[in-house]
C-alpha positions, -999 to 999 in steps of 0.1 A, spaced: -609 -181 682 -646 -191 661 -656 -163 652 -615 -153 639 -610 -190 623 -646 -190 608 -638 -157 593 -602 -179 580 -627 -202 566 -646 -181 541 -623 -152 531 -594 -174 527 -592 -189 487 -594 -230 493 -566 -234 455 -571 -236 422 -542 -249 403 -547 -220 379 -537 -188 409 -518 -214 438 -486 -229 407 -463 -253 414 -434 -237 437 -413 -253 412 -407 -273 377 -431 -306 386 -418 -335 373 -423 -365 353 -427 -386 389 -462 -360 398 -476 -368 371 -509 -338 374 -535 -354 347 -557 -329 326 -591 -319 335 -611 -319 308 -640 -301 328 -621 -269 331 -606 -241 302 -581 -257 287 -557 -229 297 -558 -244 336 -567 -284 329 -538 -292 348 -551 -310 377 -523 -329 407 -524 -351 425 -555 -348 455 -574 -319 436 -609 -327 423 -628 -302 401 -663 -285 414 -692 -280 400 -704 -261 424 -672 -238 416 -667 -251 378 -631 -253 386 -602 -280 400 -599 -271 435 -561 -282 452 -569 -312 479 -605 -310 478 -625 -322 498 -659 -304 494 -679 -279 484 -693 -261 518 -725 -242 519 -721 -226 551 -687 -214 533 -705 -204 501 -665 -220 489 -649 -250 487 -627 -266 516 -592 -270 503 -561 -265 502 -557 -234 515 -586 -232 542 -590 -261 562 -567 -255 587 -590 -230 595 -624 -253 581 -605 -275 609 -607 -254 640 -640 -240 636 -652 -271 640 -634 -277 666 -643 -240 683 -671 -237 677 -694 -268 692 -665 -260 724 -683 -226 729 -719 -235 725 -703 -267 749 -692 -235 771 -723 -219 771 -749 -247 781 -725 -258 809 -721 -220 817 -754 -217 815 -776 -248 835 -780 -225 865 -804 -202 845 -820 -225 824 -830 -244 855 -848 -205 866 -864 -205 832 -884 -234 833 -889 -232 870 -920 -209 877 -922 -217 913 -894 -193 911 -896 -154 902 -876 -139 872 -868 -108 875 -841 -110 847 -853 -82 817 -844 -111 792 -875 -133 783 -879 -170 801 -885 -183 766 -852 -164 758 -832 -182 781 -844 -213 771 -845 -210 732 -813 -198 732 -794 -231 761 -816 -251 735 -804 -239 698 -765 -239 718 -770 -277 728 -784 -285 691 -755 -268 678 -727 -280 700 -744 -315 685 -745 -311 651 -717 -291 647 -693 -314 673 -701 -347 651 -690 -326 620 -660 -313 636 -650 -353 651 -654 -365 614 -632 -342 596 -608 -346 628 -613 -384 615 -606 -377 581 -572 -355 589 -561 -388 614 -564 -413 585 -550 -386 560 -572 -383 541 -604 -362 531 -638 -364 525 -639 -374 484 -610 -389 496 -624 -414 517 -652 -429 497 -620 -431 473 -603 -454 496 -631 -475 503 -636 -482 462 -598 -488 461 -598 -509 497 -627 -530 482 -610 -534 443 -578 -543 454 -596 -574 479 -603 -583 450 -569 -595 430 -561 -609 471 -535 -577 470 -544 -549 507 -546 -511 497 -530 -487 520 -542 -451 520 -507 -429 503 -510 -405 522 -510 -417 552 -483 -413 575 -496 -421 611 -526 -407 630 -503 -379 651 -477 -375 612 -504 -367 594 -522 -340 623 -480 -324 617 -484 -318 582 -513 -311 582 -512 -282 606 -475 -277 595 -461 -277 625 -419 -269 627 -404 -273 658 -402 -233 657 -442 -240 655 -458 -267 678 -485 -277 686 -495 -241 710 -498 -229 674 -536 -240 670 -546 -224 700 -542 -191 687 -553 -169 661 -527 -169 633 -528 -176 599 -506 -204 583 -502 -224 550 -506 -254 540 -470 -274 540 -478 -289 507 -479 -260 472 -505 -290 460 -490 -305 435 -460 -325 451 -473 -352 478 -453 -375 503 -472 -406 494 -461 -447 512 -469 -477 494 -495 -502 486 -520 -473 476 -544 -480 440 -523 -475 406 -519 -446 385 -541 -460 356 -558 -474 377 -571 -446 400 -607 -432 399 -609 -396 380 -636 -368 382 -643 -384 349 -670 -413 359 -697 -385 377 -706 -380 339 
């Protein structure tokens, strides 16, 4: 399962404003910005989109640019990226647990070793699996926590800044895309009455709930004119 989710994360384009146009005409309430860094023919930048310097274009619901995918994590492949970060360390952990007795035999020279695989290969594979389980597991927990909070990696930094700004004003900032952990997960995995939680346990392609141009929002966020844009990075 982790191989399938990794393949999908790599081969599924994250989505850009030019390749993933809105499903219907945009209203004034959606108020997309314009990105000065993108080509003039495709410079509309909807909410939650950010410009990737490496890819040279805006990515819908941009999370971050991942070198292990050689692509960005965005609207269309974020589901598979998170599932990979959950399945991969789980597989490594299963390997470590099931291979514990073999590891003990490999490091104990009081026992005979009648296997074709050298002792050091068993030891090395177990250490690598343990290291990957730890590293990928930490990344998976972090990514899951972000989804639980209704935010992406880049939005988590923006939200931290917004919280400080509104606190200085004597106001309370609330992430406009946070509707509670379980509801955020339902939106993230695009769960429906017909497609429940079991859909994340099987190799199945599922598109995002949003088209990347319209987002359900609640009150308490930063005013549109006070929101950060990618221009602050220049």
